[in-house]
C-alpha positions in Angstrom: 22.0 5.5 -22.3 20.4 5.8 -18.8 16.9 6.7 -17.8 15.5 7.8 -14.4 11.9 7.3 -13.6 9.7 8.0 -10.5 6.5 6.1 -10.0 4.0 6.8 -7.2 1.5 4.3 -5.9 -0.9 4.8 -2.9 1.6 2.8 -0.7 5.0 3.7 -2.1 7.2 5.8 -4.3 9.7 4.1 -6.6 12.8 5.6 -8.2 14.0 3.5 -11.1 17.4 3.9 -12.7 18.0 1.9 -15.9 20.8 1.7 -18.3 21.7 -0.4 -21.4 25.3 -0.8 -20.3 27.5 -3.9 -19.9 25.3 -5.5 -17.2 26.3 -7.4 -14.1 27.1 -11.1 -14.2 24.8 -13.3 -12.1 27.7 -14.7 -10.1 28.6 -11.1 -9.0 25.1 -10.1 -7.8 25.6 -11.6 -4.3 28.4 -9.1 -3.5 26.8 -6.1 -5.1 25.7 -4.5 -1.8 28.7 -5.5 0.3 30.7 -2.5 1.6 33.9 -1.9 -0.4 33.1 -4.8 -2.8 33.8 -4.2 -6.5 32.5 -6.5 -9.2 35.0 -8.1 -11.5 34.1 -7.1 -15.0 37.0 -6.6 -17.5 35.3 -3.6 -19.1 35.0 -2.0 -15.7 38.7 -2.1 -14.7 39.3 1.5 -15.9 36.3 2.9 -14.1 36.5 1.6 -10.6 34.5 3.0 -7.7 35.0 2.8 -4.0 32.4 0.1 -3.4 30.3 2.4 -1.1 27.5 3.8 -3.3 25.2 0.8 -3.3 25.7 -0.1 0.3 25.0 3.5 1.4 21.9 3.6 -0.9 20.6 0.4 0.5 21.1 1.6 4.1 19.4 5.0 3.4 16.4 3.1 1.8 16.2 0.9 4.9 16.3 3.8 7.2 13.2 5.1 5.5 11.5 1.7 5.7 12.2 0.9 2.1 14.5 -1.3 0.0 16.6 -1.3 -3.1 16.5 -4.1 -5.8 18.4 -4.8 -8.9 17.8 -6.6 -12.2 20.6 -7.1 -14.7 21.6 -9.0 -17.7 25.1 -9.1 -19.2 25.2 -7.2 -22.4 21.8 -5.6 -21.9 22.1 -3.4 -18.9 20.9 -3.0 -15.3 17.8 -1.7 -13.5 18.0 -0.4 -9.9 14.7 0.3 -8.1 14.5 2.2 -4.8 11.1 1.7 -3.1 10.1 3.9 -0.2 6.8 3.8 1.7 4.7 7.0 1.3 4.2 7.1 5.1 7.2 7.4 7.4 7.9 4.2 9.3 7.4 4.3 13.1 10.4 6.1 14.7 11.4 8.0 11.6 11.4 11.8 11.8 10.1 14.3 9.4 12.1 17.4 8.5 9.7 20.1 7.3 
């Protein structure tokens, strides 16, 4: 099961995606945001991605002056949080 939550504070907006899936082993966390990297989990071998989703998400968050973080425990699931500032960073453009 997955849940998506949005939280607004005066300084930032957070988008939180949580699941109670297989989780990510601690030794695989350092490569999680590397382009084309795929974590090695036996249960994941039939559902392989391209290794582009998280690096692209990280880069998009950075372009908006934000960041993405992850918490995970094997057998318990993962929580990804994208945090974006409420004000556009200097040099960013607004499309209204």
